[in-house]
N, C-alpha and C positions, 0 to 999 in steps of 0.2 A: 409971073407971077414968083417972087423968091422964096426961100424956104421960110423964113422968117414970118410974112405976110400969110402964107400958105396955112401954117401953124394956125395964126391966129385966128386965119378966117374957120377954121375945126373948130377952136374951142366957141367961135359965136356962133355957127351951127350948133352946136351941142348945147348952148347955155339956151336956147329956146325948149331944151326940155322934150328936143324930142329924139328918138334914136332911129341913128343911122347905119345902115351896115355899110363896111369898108367899100366895097363894090361903089355903092350909090357915091360915098364920099369921093372917091377918086374919079368919078366921071362929073361930078357939080366941080372937082379942081382941075381936073382936066392932066390928072396922073395915072397912074400903076394904083394896083391898092396894095403891094408891094413898099409905096413909098407912102401911106397913109398909113399900114401899120406902123413904119418905120415914126412917124411923125408923133404914134398916138404912143409910141415908147417913149420917144424922147420927152413928149409933154407931162408923162404919167410920172418919169423920172427928175422933173423940173417940179414937182409935188400937184400937180391935177389931178384931179379924184374919178379920171378917167373910167368908165364900165364896161366890158366887153360883156354884152350878156346871148344868148342865141338868137336873138333877135337885132344886134346890132349893138354901135358903140354908144353910152349916155353918161353926162355930165349930168350928174344925181343935183337938183335944189334942193331948197331948205321944205323940208314938207311940213307940216304942226298933223302927222297921222300918228296912231298910236301903235306899238309895236312890241310884239313878243315871241318868244323864242317857242319853238316845237318840236320836244323829241318825237322821234318819230319810226317806227317799224313794217316795214311790209314788204312783200314778194311781188315779181315784174307785175303782175295783174294789179297790184294794188296801188300802183305809182299813178297810172290816171286818177284812180276814186281820188285818191289824197288829194292831188289836185283841185280835180272837180268841186270836194267836199268846200277848199279853201275860198275859191274864187267863186262861190257859189252864194258863199255867205258874204262877198263883199271883200276877200280879200285878199292882199297882193302879194305875192311868194316873192319874195328880195332874194333867196339865195337856200343852196342845200351846204352844209355842211358836212364834212365825215373826218371823222382821228385816223388816219394810214400809222401802220405799225411804228413805220420807219421814217416820211416825211412828216409825219405831226397831222395837223390840222390843215385839209383842203376844204377851200370854198369855192362855189361857183355861182356866178350871178346871175340869177332867172328872169326875175320883172316880169312874172305871169299874171297877169291881172284879168282874164278871164276863159271862158269854156273853150273860146274858140281858139288861142294863146297856148291854151293846155291839148288841145288835137293837133296845131300844128308843130307842139313840140315832141309829143312822141311820135306823130308823123316820121318828123327831122332825125328822131332816134333809130328809128323802125330804117330809114330810105340809108343812113349812113353805116349800119348792121354796130350803133353804139349802146353801150351799157351804161344806166345810171352811177352816179357817184355810188351811192351807196353799196356796191357790189364790189367794193374793196373793204368793206369790214366784216365781207363774211356772212354776217346775220341778216342785212339789211336795215341797222340801226341808221340814224340818221338825225342831224337839226334844221329846222327850217326858220328862218327868218321870215315874219308873217307881218303885212301894214293895213292897217284896217283905220276907218276915221270912227270908230270909237272901243272903249275895252268892253262894252255890250257884245259888239261885234266879235271882236278875238273873243269873247266865251264862249260865243256860241260856236265859231269854228272850234275850240278845243273841245266843247262837246261833244257837236257831231264827230269830230275827228277821233274821241274816246267810244261811241257810241260805233263807229264800227268798225272799231279792233286795232286803231291807225297809232295812235295816241303810248305814249310809255308812260306810265306814271311813276 
């Protein structure tokens, strides 16, 4: 398979709104994971909005969902509670954003939609001895973009985060 054909195949696979890990794409296309990383970089430079999430690569399609940004603050034990509140109320945690004093805004795409994915995310953090992005702020302050099927769902998420002492007002 030629390079351009492989890149087109990557776009076709991701266009089905399915998340693929780099290793999965590599296996299906008969190349190394490093080749996939390079192909994705070239495709991004060409203007394709391919997201790298903890679950894998995603090419988001048009969704008609409501979206809201929440300013949050909590400690490490509060991380799982925060994500579970959002997903239990039907929200999708699209990303986390922190303001770094040197680099400015840093965004990590999460795309977490269920309690199972929250548990997997927390387990991966622990397994890799990694810290969440919000530790860069020194105070645990961060933003989440959250999607839900309705404004009332987002209102419920907001009230639950407030009640849990996680939402900044």
